[in-house]
C-alpha positions, 0 to 999 in steps of 0.5 A: 296732115292726112299722111301723118295719121291725122283725121280732119274733123267733120265739124271744122275742116281747119281742125285735125286730130290724131289718136295713138297709143304710146306705151299702153296709154292713149295719146292725142294731138289736136292741130288748128290751121289758119292760112299759114299759121297753126297751133298744136296741143295735146299729150303726145310728143309735139316736137316729134310731130313738128319734125315729121311735118317738117319733112313735107313743109317748110315750117318754123317751130316757135315753141310754147304758144305765147302769141297767135294771130295777134292774141297773147296767150299766157299759161299759168300751170300753178293756177291751172289758167290760160289768159288770152288778150290783145293788149298789144294789138289794142295799144297799136290800134289806139296809137294809130288813131291818136286815142292812146291818151284820151279820157277813158269811159266806163261803157263802149256805147251810150245806153239807148244810143240811136245813130240811125237818123243822124247826118252822114258824109265826110269821114268814110275812109278813116271810119271804115279803117277804125271799124275793121280794126275794132271788129277783129278785136271784138270777135277774138277776145273782147265780147264786151265791145261786140254790140258797140262795134256791131252798131257802128258797123251798120253805117260804114257805107256813109258815116257822119260826125255822130257815128265817128263820135260813137267810134271814139267812145269805143276807143275811150272805153278801150283806153281805160281797159286795154289789157282786159282779156279772157281767163280760162280756169281748169277748176271752173265747171270743166268742159261743159257749156254755160249758155245764155241767149237774149234779144233786144226787142225792136231796139232799132228805133228806125226799122224796129228790128231786134238784136240777138245775142248769145254767149257760150262759156266753158271753164269760166270764160267765153268761147263763142259770142254773137251780137247780130241784128235780125233781118225781120221786123218782129211784133212780139218780144217772144218772137224776137227771142225765139229766132235768137234762140234758134240761132243759139241752138244751132251753134250749140249743136255744132259745138257739141259735135266739134267738142265730141270729136276733140274727146270732150263730149258733153255728158248731158244736154246743153242748157240754154238760159233765157230771161223770157218765160214765154220764149221757153214755153214756146220752144218746149211746147207748141202752145199759143198756136194762133199767135205764133203760126206765122213763124217760119218753120226753120226757127222751130229747130230748137223744139226738135232738139229739146225733144231729143234732150240735146237742148235743155231750156232754163229761165234766168233773171234779167239781173243775171243775164250776161248776154245783155251786153251783146244786145244793147247799150248798158249803163256803166254799172251793169256793163261792168 
């Protein structure tokens, strides 16, 4: 790639860019590589680039991107939208586990589901296979099942019957929404990040650890989302969300760097919205030192970025908190 004039981005070594001037106009190509697969976009002559690359590697030009790593891609030039889904993968997954004709449910996980103290043993191989399949789905195009999949993934070492019922709950949810995907629209917001962060304080009733969740949207749809159980037991809810905010801020700085290299630099600081006012005050000002002085210093990364105006913090009501779906089981109405 380097011999063809491409530059490897510092933010992601699997992404390459090439800038040229053709007939007095700037032209750019961006190529993302994954093992032996690649995806190229840009406003330059892509077939010519493939011809150049074909002199160095054996490759196959599949034309306009319609399927990549199991994800279906549909471009609507009239509506200026791009749809990404895994409907085919979902159908095959449901069929493999005999769940293609099951009764659908409205939520992938029951509200306040507690799997920590249930009996275990007996279904490890099938359980692990199902969780692996669901994890790929949840990380590519289905943030709506990320929390549920993360919950059942905690018990792959020695799952029990109730854990398998929880997995089947996710399958039943997918059976009712097999084609749900992500739609990016050129007319919505543009290349500016819309970010929300949340935490479910001591959501695990056994070890009292919290679950962080954050979501980055661009052009009206998610581009990054995380649902992750914290490693430490945290007493105040503000502290739990503060650690989640730190992880979200680090993700924001990385994305800002990557998109800047792709010629989509953010025009202003990235606004991160949370529903805990105490959290936002703590991140912006080192107040209430007596209650927060024990927090590990690396979690204060956010405060530095607020000071440099790379990060802007903003309050949002709990009713509008999209990241809720990444931290806890919700009722069917709110989940939808």
